[in-house]
C-alpha positions in Angstrom: -9.0 -43.0 -6.2 -8.7 -47.1 -5.2 -7.6 -47.1 -7.9 -5.1 -44.3 -8.5 -3.7 -45.7 -4.8 -2.6 -49.4 -5.7 -1.1 -47.5 -9.0 1.1 -45.4 -6.4 2.4 -48.5 -4.2 2.8 -50.6 -7.4 5.3 -48.6 -9.0 7.2 -47.8 -5.4 7.4 -50.9 -4.9 8.5 -52.5 -8.6 11.6 -53.0 -10.1 13.8 -49.8 -11.6 12.9 -49.1 -15.3 15.5 -48.1 -17.1 16.0 -45.6 -19.6 18.8 -44.5 -21.9 20.9 -41.8 -21.0 19.7 -39.2 -23.0 16.4 -39.8 -22.6 15.9 -39.9 -18.9 16.3 -36.2 -18.2 13.1 -35.4 -20.4 11.5 -38.1 -19.3 11.4 -36.8 -15.2 10.8 -33.3 -17.3 7.7 -34.8 -18.4 5.3 -36.0 -15.8 1.9 -35.0 -13.7 2.4 -35.1 -9.9 1.2 -35.5 -6.3 2.7 -33.8 -3.7 2.9 -34.2 -0.3 5.1 -32.5 2.3 6.1 -31.4 5.4 7.6 -27.8 6.2 9.1 -26.5 9.3 7.9 -22.6 8.8 9.8 -19.3 10.9 8.2 -16.0 10.3 9.4 -12.8 12.0 7.4 -9.8 12.6 7.7 -6.1 14.4 5.0 -3.6 15.3 6.2 0.1 17.3 4.9 0.1 20.6 3.3 4.1 21.8 6.8 5.5 22.3 7.4 4.5 19.0 10.3 1.9 19.8 11.0 -1.1 17.3 9.0 -4.7 18.6 10.0 -7.9 17.2 8.2 -10.7 17.7 8.4 -14.5 15.7 6.0 -16.8 14.5 7.3 -21.0 13.9 5.8 -24.3 14.2 5.4 -27.6 11.1 3.0 -27.0 8.5 1.4 -30.5 6.2 1.9 -29.4 2.3 -0.6 -31.0 -0.6 -0.5 -29.7 -3.8 -0.3 -31.1 -7.5 2.3 -30.5 -10.5 2.6 -31.0 -13.7 5.9 -30.8 -16.2 5.9 -30.9 -19.6 8.7 -31.0 -22.2 7.0 -28.2 -25.1 7.4 -27.1 -28.5 7.4 -23.3 -28.9 7.2 -21.0 -31.6 8.0 -23.6 -34.1 11.3 -24.9 -32.0 11.2 -28.1 -28.9 13.3 -27.9 -26.0 11.0 -25.6 -23.9 10.2 -26.5 -20.2 6.9 -25.8 -18.5 5.9 -26.2 -14.4 2.9 -25.7 -13.5 1.9 -25.7 -9.5 -0.4 -25.3 -6.9 0.1 -26.3 -3.3 -2.1 -25.6 -0.1 -0.6 -26.1 3.4 -2.0 -27.0 7.0 0.0 -25.1 9.9 0.0 -24.8 13.1 2.2 -21.9 14.7 3.0 -20.2 18.1 5.3 -17.4 18.8 8.6 -17.9 19.8 11.5 -16.4 22.6 10.2 -13.9 24.2 7.1 -12.6 24.0 6.1 -9.5 23.5 3.1 -7.0 23.1 3.2 -5.6 20.0 1.4 -2.2 21.0 4.1 -1.9 24.9 6.8 -4.2 24.0 6.1 -5.7 27.5 6.4 -8.4 28.2 3.0 -10.7 28.3 1.5 -14.7 28.8 -0.9 -13.4 27.0 -0.3 -16.7 24.5 -2.9 -18.6 22.5 -0.8 -20.5 20.9 -0.6 -22.6 19.2 -2.8 -21.4 17.0 -3.6 -22.7 13.1 -2.5 -20.8 9.4 -4.0 -21.6 6.3 -2.0 -20.8 2.9 -2.4 -21.6 -0.6 -0.3 -21.2 -3.7 0.4 -21.5 -6.7 3.4 -21.2 -9.8 3.9 -21.1 -13.2 7.6 -21.4 -14.9 8.5 -21.3 -18.8 12.4 -22.0 -19.1 14.6 -22.8 -22.2 16.7 -26.7 -21.3 20.1 -26.9 -23.3 21.9 -30.3 -22.7 25.4 -31.7 -22.9 28.2 -33.8 -22.3 28.3 -37.1 -23.2 25.0 -39.2 -24.5 23.5 -35.4 -22.5 23.8 -36.2 -19.1 23.3 -32.9 -18.2 21.2 -30.3 -18.9 20.9 -26.5 -18.2 17.8 -25.0 -17.8 17.4 -21.0 -17.2 13.7 -20.5 -16.8 11.4 -17.2 -15.5 8.3 -17.4 -13.5 5.3 -16.1 -11.9 4.0 -16.8 -8.4 1.1 -16.8 -6.2 1.1 -16.6 -2.2 -2.1 -16.4 -0.1 -2.3 -17.4 3.9 -5.2 -16.5 7.0 -4.0 -16.5 10.4 -5.9 -17.3 13.2 -6.3 -14.0 15.7 -4.0 -15.0 19.0 -4.0 -13.3 22.2 -0.5 -11.3 20.8 -2.6 -10.9 17.2 -5.5 -10.4 15.6 -6.8 -12.7 12.7 -4.8 -11.5 10.0 -4.5 -11.9 6.0 -1.2 -12.1 3.2 -1.5 -12.1 -0.4 1.4 -11.7 -2.6 2.5 -12.0 -6.1 5.9 -12.1 -7.1 7.8 -12.9 -10.9 11.4 -14.1 -10.6 14.1 -15.8 -12.8 16.1 -18.8 -12.1 18.1 -22.0 -13.0 17.6 -25.4 -13.1 20.3 -27.9 -13.8 20.0 -32.1 -14.1 22.4 -34.9 -13.9 22.1 -38.8 -14.7 23.2 -40.5 -12.3 22.3 -43.8 -12.8 19.7 -45.2 -16.2 17.1 -44.6 -13.3 17.8 -41.4 -11.6 18.4 -38.1 -12.1 19.8 -35.8 -9.8 18.1 -31.7 -9.6 19.5 -28.8 -8.4 16.8 -25.8 -8.5 17.8 -21.6 -7.7 15.9 -18.5 -8.3 15.7 -14.9 -6.8 12.3 -12.7 -7.5 10.8 -9.7 -6.4 6.8 -9.2 -5.5 4.8 -6.9 -7.5 2.1 -6.7 -5.5 2.3 -7.8 -1.4 -0.9 -7.4 1.3 -1.3 -8.1 4.5 -4.6 -7.0 6.5 -4.7 -7.0 10.4 -6.6 -4.6 12.9 -8.3 -2.6 10.0 -4.8 -1.7 8.4 -3.5 -2.7 4.9 0.2 -2.9 4.7 2.0 -3.2 1.4 5.3 -4.8 1.8 7.3 -5.3 -1.1 10.0 -8.4 -0.6 12.5 -10.4 -2.2 11.7 -14.3 -2.4 14.5 -17.0 -3.0 14.9 -20.1 -2.9 16.5 -23.3 -3.0 16.1 -27.3 -4.3 17.7 -30.1 -4.6 15.5 -33.5 -5.7 15.9 -37.2 -7.0 13.6 -38.2 -9.5 13.5 -42.4 -9.4 12.0 -44.0 -13.0 10.3 -47.3 -12.2 8.5 -49.0 -14.8 5.4 -48.0 -16.2 6.1 -45.0 -16.2 6.4 -43.5 -12.9 8.1 -41.2 -10.8 9.2 -40.3 -8.1 11.0 -38.2 -6.4 12.9 -36.8 -2.9 13.0 -33.0 -2.8 14.5 -30.9 0.0 13.7 -27.2 -0.1 15.2 -24.2 0.9 11.9 -20.6 0.5 13.2 -17.3 2.2 10.9 -14.1 1.7 12.7 -10.9 2.9 10.7 -8.0 3.5 11.4 -4.1 3.5 10.1 -1.0 4.3 9.9 0.1 7.8 6.7 -0.3 10.3 4.0 2.6 10.9 0.8 1.7 12.4 1.5 1.0 16.2 0.7 -2.8 17.1 0.3 -4.1 14.1 2.5 -7.1 13.0 5.0 -6.4 9.7 6.3 -8.8 8.0 10.5 -8.8 8.3 11.7 -12.5 7.2 9.2 -15.5 6.6 12.1 -18.6 6.0 10.9 -22.7 5.3 12.5 -25.1 4.8 10.5 -28.0 3.1 10.7 -32.1 2.2 8.4 -33.1 0.1 7.7 -36.7 -2.3 6.0 -36.1 -5.5 4.4 -39.3 -7.1 4.5 -38.5 -10.7 3.3 -40.7 -14.1 4.4 -39.7 -17.6 0.8 -40.6 -18.6 -3.0 -38.6 -17.8 -2.7 -37.9 -13.6 -6.6 -37.6 -13.9 -7.4 -40.3 -15.8 -6.2 -42.3 -13.1 -8.5 -40.9 -10.4 -11.4 -40.5 -12.1 -11.2 -43.2 -14.5 
């Protein structure tokens, strides 16, 4: 671990390593990375009271993200230029009810709020795409992709809500655009849309099966430095819109979850785990 930390520091401080324009995008797509990020979460819910009126509620707060990503260019089905990315991340957040505090059962204003309280989450994402290069010296690339994702979260109890769990599986399609800006820096734009293929929320002994449409948009700069190290700065926005009407009195049904993230990735074109455990 000490060796890894020393390597990360050296990679960030040393002079950039110039690459050929037609190689830099492929190098940016060939790395194992550690992820460190900060996300601002905003989660909107609704419930119904005893008179069947809709009661809105909202949770918001910061989340610390830690994760790992493996991005590769591969040869599949006898053809090169296939793009794959596997990503897993864990989040620790501290959220609070925002706006007017409304009792989900009665709709009355309430001061019975024990927030801020903790939420733990876990996410995985797999993507497969095919890259096409364009322009002089192949400085521009487009990669349409398909993907599968999984997400789970556990929310601690508060004065307005009991302990709750949420999990979903999603399928997505999208496109990644990349442009070589300098002999060291690649600019990337990533956009996708999808649909849940299974989602569950457990709260107050109720099990809900909400459907949702996830969308995401991401901008990043990838900087390649000496010894095949990469540092990537990302700004990402995720949005999850749920459908369906609340059918259980007092249960907080999700309506829309969104998150704005700033992340740093520290990657190497070599074997990251060899640096971790050697």
